[in-house]
N, C-alpha and C positions, 0 to 999 in steps of 0.2 A: 612411447605414446600411450594413449588411453586404451588401445586394443592390444591384447597380448594373448598368445596361445595358452590354453589351460595347462597349468603346471602342478607342482606338488602342493602349493599353498591353497587353503580353502577359499580365499578371496583376497587378492593382493590389495584391493582398495578399501578393505574393511575399516581401517583406522580413519581414513578420510571420510567415509560415509558416517562413521560414528561422530566425528568431530563437527561435521557440517550439517548433519541431519538428525541422527538418532539422539545424541546427547541433548540438543536443544528441545526436541520433542518430548523427551523424558522429563526434562526440567519443567517444561510448561504443564505437561499432563499431571505430574505428581506433586508439584509445588505451587502451581498456579502463577508462576513467574514468567512474564513475557520474555521470550528469548531474543527478540530482534535487537534490543540494546546491547546484549552480550555479544552477538555476532558482529555488530557494527564496530566493536572495538578490537576485533580479532579476525584478520583476513582468512586464517586457516581454520576457524571454527572454535569450538569449546573442547579443550583437551580433557582426557579422562580424569586427570588429577583435579582440574577445576570442577568438573561435573560431580566427582566423588565428594569434594568438599561441600558442595551444595546439597547433594542427595545423601545426607547422613542421617543418623538416628534411625527411626522407624522407616524413613523414606527409602533406605537402601534395600529393604525387604519387599518393596513394591515391584510390580511386574517389570522384568527386564533389567533392573538396576544392578543386581549382584553380578550377573554374567557379563553384561555389556559395559558397565561403568566401574564397579568396585574392583573386579578382578583385574581389569586392565590398568587401573590406577596403581594397584599393588605391584605390578611388574613393569611400571613405567620406565624405570632405569634400564631394564633389559631391552625395552622397545625403542630406545633413543635413536638408534640408527637402522630401524627396521620399518618396513611398510606393511608388515603382515601381523598385526597384533593378535589376530585370531590364531595364527599359527603358533605364536609364542605361548598363548594361554592353553591351547589344546595339546601342545607338545607333539609327540610322535604320532598322535592320532590324526594330525592335520595333513592328510595326504589324499590325493585323488579327487576326481570330479564329484564322487558321491558326497564326500564331506563338504566340498564347496557348495553343492546344490542344497545340502541340508542347512548350512549356515545361512544361505540366501533365503531359503524357504522360512526358516525360523525367524529371521529378522523381519521379513515381509509380514509375517503373521503378527509379530509384535507391533509393528507400525500401524497395521490395520486396526488393532484393538486399543490404541492410545486415543484418548479423547480428553477434551477440556470441558470444564463446567461453564455453561453459557451464563454470562453476566448481563444484567440489564444496565444499559447506559442511557445517556440523554438522547441518543440517536436510534436506539433499537426500535422505538415505537414511532419513528418519524413518518412512516408511511401513511399515517392518518392525515397529515398536513392540514390539521384543523385551523391553522392560523391563516390559511388562504380563504378569503371571503368571496361570496357571490360566485361568479364564474371566472375568477382570476386564474385559477389553475388551468382551466381549459384554454384561456387566452395564452398563458405561458407555454402550454404544450404546443399550441399552433405556431408560436414564434420559433421555438426550438426545432420543431419538425421542419419548418421552412428553411432554417439555417442548415440543417443536416442535408436537406434535399439539394440545396444550391452549392454546398461546399464541394471541393474537388474529391477525388476518389481515395485520398489518403486516410490515415488513422484519425479517429475522433478520441480526444482525451477529456474525460469528465472529472474535473477537479472538485473534491468535496461531494462525491457521488451519492452519499447516504445509502439508500436501499437500492440504488441502481435504476431508478425509474427512467432516467434520460439516457443512461448508458445502454439500456435494453432497447429503448426507442431507436437509438443509432444502430445497434446491432441488427435490429429487424429490418433496417433499410439496406442491409448488406455491407455495412462498414465494419472494419476491425476497430475495437474499442479498448482503451485502457481506462479503467475505472479506479480512481484514487480517493482514499479517505484515510484520516488519521485514526478513526475508530475501528479497532480490530474486530469488534463483534459484528458490525454491519458488513464489513468486508468478508468475514467468514460466512455470514449468511448469504451474501451475494455469490460467493464462490460455490457454496453448496447448490444454489439455484442454477448457476451456470453449468455445473457438472451434469445436472439433469437435463437442462434445456439444450446444452451444447451450443449456445450462442457464442459468437466470436468476441468474447470479453475477457480481458486479463485484469482481474481484481488485484489491486496493490494496496498494502498498508503503507502510507507515507505521510509524514508531517510536513506540510508545505512550508511551514515557518522554519523547519529544521530538516531539510531533505537530505537524503543519503549523499555523502561526499565522495570524492575520488579517493580510492584506497590502493594500497600495494606499492610495489616498486616504482619509483618516480611518479606516483599517483596515476598510474596507467593501467593497472590490472583490473580495476573496477571503476567505470566511468560514473561521474555524478549524475543524479537523477535528471537534471535539465538537459544534459548532453545525450541521454538515452531516449528522450522524447522527440519523435519526428512526426509531428501532427499536422494535419490539414485544418482541423477545427478544434478549438478548446471551448468547453462549456464551463463557465464560472458562475454557477447559479446560486444566489444567496450565499456567497462565500466571502465577499470583500469585507463585510463588517466583522466577520470572525477574525480575519487577518489584521485588519486595521485597529479595531477596538479590543478584540480579545487577545491579540498577540503583539499589539503596539508596533505594527509595521507601517512605515510611511506610505501614504496612498500612491505617490509617484513610483515607488519601488514595486508595489503590487502590480500596477499597470505595466511597468517595464517588464516584469517577469512574464506576464501574460503575452505581451507582444513578442517576447523572445521564443515562446513555445510554438506559436502557430500564426499563419497569416490571417486567420479568421477567428473571431472570438464572440461568444454570446455571453454578455455580462448582465447579471441581474443585481440591481442595487436597491436594497431595502432602505427606505428613507429614515431620517433620524427619529421620526415619530413612530416608526414601525415597532410593534410590541417586542419583536426579537432583538432589535437594536436597543430599545429601552432596557431590556433585561440585561444586556451587556454593560450599558452605561451605568446601571444601578450599582455596579461594583467598582466604579471609578470615581475618583475625586471630582468634585464640581469644577467645570471649566476644561477638563481634559477632552481631547478629541473634538475641539470646537470646529476643526477643519472638516469633520465628517458631515458633509452637506452636499446635497444633490447637485446644486449649481457649481460648487467648487470641484466636485468629482467630474462633472461634464466638461469643465474647462481643461482639466488635466487629461481627460480621455481624448479631447480634440487635438492635443499635442502629438499623440502617437497613433491615432486611428481616424479613419473616416467612419462616420456613423451612417450605416445603410438603413437602419430602422430604429425608431425609438417608440416604445409602447409603454404607456403607464397602465399598470394592471388595475382592474376594477378593485375598488377599496381605497385607492389613492395613496398607498404607502410603499409601493414598490414600482420601479421602472426597469424595463428590460431592453437591452440594446443589442443590435447586431452590428458588429464592428469589423472593419478591414484595416489591417496594419498599414500604415503609410509606407509606400515603397513596394508594396506587394501587388500593385495593380496588374503587373505583367504575368502573374502566376495564374 
């Protein structure tokens, strides 16, 4: 199992830690390459040989690379049937608890000092929300707060959470929250905030148009994203236009995915004339997404949900709905 008595080896799980954690972190810190797509294609992580091929040239002389990547890649053949790469690299010196403690301490220190350069994205400055006019943001806040208060005690999932404004609103009400966004920078910032505030929020980087799939033997070792979500309430605030127009997903499919995630949904729909929608449509050929229309969306919503509340936000270009999935009345 995972727990073993201390033996001669400095750290029996060192190779696994390197492949699943350290190598990805080194690649991102030193090369600026996102590690998530690499891990998605390999259940067991990034082996030393692959990491070494990426961290070559001057990169191999950066902090932690020579010892933790290059050296292990050079002796990869010798490690083929071993679980203790550190022992093979250190040779006869790899004995006793002191060596194991030293390896763990040195590795922990390395991880603590790894950092990535923060990049500005389209969403890192979203907290200004200047596109909300008049008191529309206050009205939106009130609708979301009421939905959180009336939902059951289960988890709240905030899809497209941006800076976490509404995820934190749910957490402050005592709920456990999963905050999801495709933008790694805003999730990283939210993670740093949550570490300080200790709010019950799990920030996740996930592309909702291409969520993590089932992986491993018989596709059962890692469950797909949708199966790992067990929510009471889903917040889908100003998200639908990004999925429908930005990612070309059919409106019925987007609504079906929301209904599958939770019995209660808060859905904010920016109208076709909304500036954010117009910005997306500007990059599309004329005539595309003609079905993106509030009346058409409402007709499709009615097929899957009961509408408990419909509020048109001040400014007239956004409508927010509190929805209950049909068939969920007994919950």
